C-alpha positions in Angstrom: 60.5 66.5 23.5 59.5 64.3 26.4 57.3 65.8 29.1 57.4 64.8 32.8 54.7 65.3 35.4 56.0 67.1 38.4 54.9 67.2 42.0 56.8 70.0 43.6 54.7 70.3 46.8 57.7 69.2 49.0 60.1 71.7 47.4 60.4 74.8 49.7 63.4 76.6 48.1 66.1 76.2 45.5 69.6 77.8 45.3 72.8 77.4 43.4 76.4 77.9 44.6 77.3 79.9 41.6 80.2 77.7 40.5 80.7 77.4 36.7 80.7 75.5 34.5 79.2 73.0 36.9 78.1 73.9 40.4 75.7 72.5 42.9 72.0 73.0 42.9 70.7 72.8 46.4 67.0 72.0 47.1 65.3 72.6 50.5 62.8 69.8 50.8 60.2 68.9 53.4 60.7 65.2 54.3 58.0 62.7 55.3 58.3 63.7 59.0 57.7 67.4 58.1 61.3 68.3 58.8 63.4 70.3 56.3 66.5 68.9 54.6 68.8 70.0 51.9 69.6 67.8 48.9 72.3 68.7 46.4 72.7 67.8 42.7 75.4 68.8 40.2 73.9 71.4 37.8 75.0 74.4 35.7 74.0 77.9 36.9 71.5 78.1 34.0 69.4 75.4 35.7 68.5 77.8 38.5 67.6 80.5 36.0 65.3 78.1 34.2 63.7 77.1 37.5 63.1 80.7 38.4 61.3 81.2 35.0 59.1 78.2 35.7 58.2 79.5 39.1 57.2 82.9 37.6 55.1 81.1 34.9 53.4 79.0 37.6 52.5 82.1 39.5 50.7 83.4 36.4 53.3 86.0 35.4 53.9 86.6 31.8 57.5 85.8 30.9 59.1 87.0 27.8 62.2 85.0 26.7 64.1 86.5 23.8 64.4 84.0 20.9 67.9 83.0 20.1 68.7 81.8 16.6 69.5 78.1 16.7 73.2 77.1 16.6 74.5 74.6 14.1 75.2 71.1 15.2 78.9 71.6 14.7 78.8 74.9 16.7 77.1 73.1 19.6 79.8 70.3 19.5 82.6 72.9 19.3 81.4 74.7 22.4 80.7 71.9 24.8 81.6 73.0 28.3 84.2 70.7 29.7 84.3 69.8 33.5 87.6 69.0 35.0 87.5 65.6 36.8 89.4 67.1 39.7 86.2 69.1 40.6 84.0 66.0 40.6 83.3 63.4 43.3 86.1 61.2 42.2 88.6 64.0 42.8 90.4 63.5 39.5 91.4 60.5 37.3 94.6 59.0 36.1 92.8 58.4 32.7 90.2 61.1 32.2 91.0 64.8 32.4 87.6 66.3 31.7 84.1 65.5 30.5 81.3 67.5 28.8 77.8 66.8 27.4 75.7 68.4 24.6 72.2 67.5 25.6 70.3 68.3 22.3 72.5 65.8 20.4 73.2 63.5 23.3 76.9 63.7 22.8 79.4 62.9 25.6 82.8 64.4 25.1 85.8 63.0 27.0 89.3 64.6 27.2 91.9 62.1 28.2 95.1 62.8 30.1 97.0 61.7 27.0 95.6 64.9 25.3 93.2 62.9 23.1 89.5 63.8 22.8 86.7 61.4 22.0 83.0 62.0 21.4 80.4 59.3 22.2 77.0 59.5 20.5 73.4 58.9 21.6 74.4 58.8 25.3 71.4 59.5 27.5 71.7 62.3 30.0 71.2 59.8 32.9 74.5 58.1 31.8 76.3 61.4 31.8 74.8 62.2 35.2 76.0 58.9 36.6 79.4 59.5 35.0 79.6 62.8 37.0 79.0 60.9 40.2 81.3 57.9 39.5 84.0 57.0 42.0 86.3 56.0 39.2 86.0 57.8 35.8 88.1 55.2 34.0 86.2 52.2 35.3 82.8 53.8 34.5 83.9 54.8 31.0 85.2 51.2 30.3 82.1 49.5 31.9 79.2 51.8 31.0 80.1 53.8 27.9 82.7 52.3 25.6 80.9 49.0 25.1 77.6 50.6 24.3 78.0 53.8 22.3 79.6 54.7 19.0 82.5 57.1 19.2 84.9 59.1 17.2 88.3 60.6 17.9 88.3 64.4 17.6 91.4 66.1 16.3 
């Protein structure tokens, strides 16, 4: 696990729009002029729940999180939440129907409009995040993913 140092002094509040599987996390920030502005990032609802737990821990509260037995690698792959491209910035794709990501295994899953499904392996989360924000899903896939990551067709 990689750890990141955080400076959250400019973060004043965080909220989520409640859309699933992928909604918008909104962050109220104090900018350099002292004014407040809202920034938005795509994120699942669980991201807000995790942030709430972190906040409670930072305030010294004891937080009990029930342990969940680990899922098998195959179960994780079989339960990837797919995001319809029509709900993304690009507003849909003539090539890509939906995309999903399994973070613990770094697997990107792509459903094509032709009803085929492919998995791409060892894809960093930053690549998936940029894919979500792409103006053209097909161009991004052909330029940034297919040439660099091993893949398999899923039946």
